[in-house]
C-alpha positions as CSV (number, residue, x, y, z in Angstrom):
1,X,31.5,-5.4,-34.0
2,X,34.7,-4.9,-32.1
3,X,36.4,-7.9,-30.7
4,X,39.4,-8.4,-28.4
5,X,41.5,-11.5,-27.9
6,X,41.0,-13.3,-24.6
7,X,44.1,-13.5,-22.5
8,X,45.8,-16.9,-22.4
9,X,43.5,-18.4,-25.1
10,X,44.2,-17.6,-28.7
11,X,41.0,-19.3,-29.9
12,X,38.7,-17.1,-27.9
13,X,37.6,-13.5,-28.5
14,X,35.3,-11.1,-26.5
15,X,32.7,-9.2,-28.4
16,X,33.0,-5.8,-26.8
17,X,29.4,-4.7,-27.5
18,X,27.6,-7.8,-26.0
19,X,30.5,-9.0,-23.8
20,X,30.0,-12.5,-25.2
21,X,33.0,-14.9,-25.5
22,X,33.3,-16.2,-29.1
23,X,35.2,-19.3,-30.1
24,X,37.1,-18.6,-33.3
25,X,38.5,-22.1,-33.7
26,X,36.3,-23.4,-36.5
27,X,37.8,-26.9,-36.4
28,X,37.0,-27.3,-32.7
29,X,33.4,-26.2,-33.4
30,X,32.9,-28.7,-36.2
31,X,34.4,-31.5,-34.1
32,X,32.1,-30.6,-31.2
33,X,29.0,-30.7,-33.4
34,X,30.1,-34.0,-34.9
35,X,30.6,-35.4,-31.4
36,X,27.1,-34.2,-30.3
37,X,25.6,-35.8,-33.4
38,X,27.3,-39.1,-32.7
39,X,26.2,-39.0,-29.0
40,X,22.6,-38.4,-30.1
41,X,22.8,-41.3,-32.5
42,X,24.2,-43.6,-29.8
43,X,21.4,-42.5,-27.4
44,X,18.7,-43.2,-30.1
45,X,20.2,-46.6,-30.7
46,X,20.3,-47.4,-27.0
47,X,16.6,-46.3,-26.6
48,X,15.7,-48.5,-29.6
49,X,17.5,-51.5,-28.0
50,X,15.7,-50.9,-24.7
51,X,12.4,-50.9,-26.5
52,X,13.2,-54.1,-28.3
53,X,14.2,-55.8,-25.1
54,X,10.9,-54.8,-23.4
55,X,9.1,-56.3,-26.4
56,X,11.1,-59.5,-26.2
57,X,10.3,-59.7,-22.5
58,X,6.6,-59.4,-23.2
59,X,6.8,-62.2,-25.8
60,X,8.7,-64.5,-23.5
61,X,6.2,-63.9,-20.7
62,X,3.3,-64.5,-23.1
63,X,4.9,-67.8,-24.3
64,X,5.6,-69.0,-20.8
65,X,1.9,-69.0,-19.8
C-alpha cells in the first residue's frame, strides 16, 4: 500500500491505490472519538431529561384535575 504525503498538511497521506485520504495523527483521531462519545452522552442525558419533564407534566396535569 503506497502512500504519499498531502501537500500543506503533514498529518494527511493519500493512499495511491484507493485514492483515499488518511489521517496519520493518532492523537487527533483519539480526541475526535472522545468528543463524539461525550456528545452522544450529552444527547442521551438531554433526551432523558425531556422524558422526565414530560412525565412530570402528566403528573401535574393529573393532580390539577
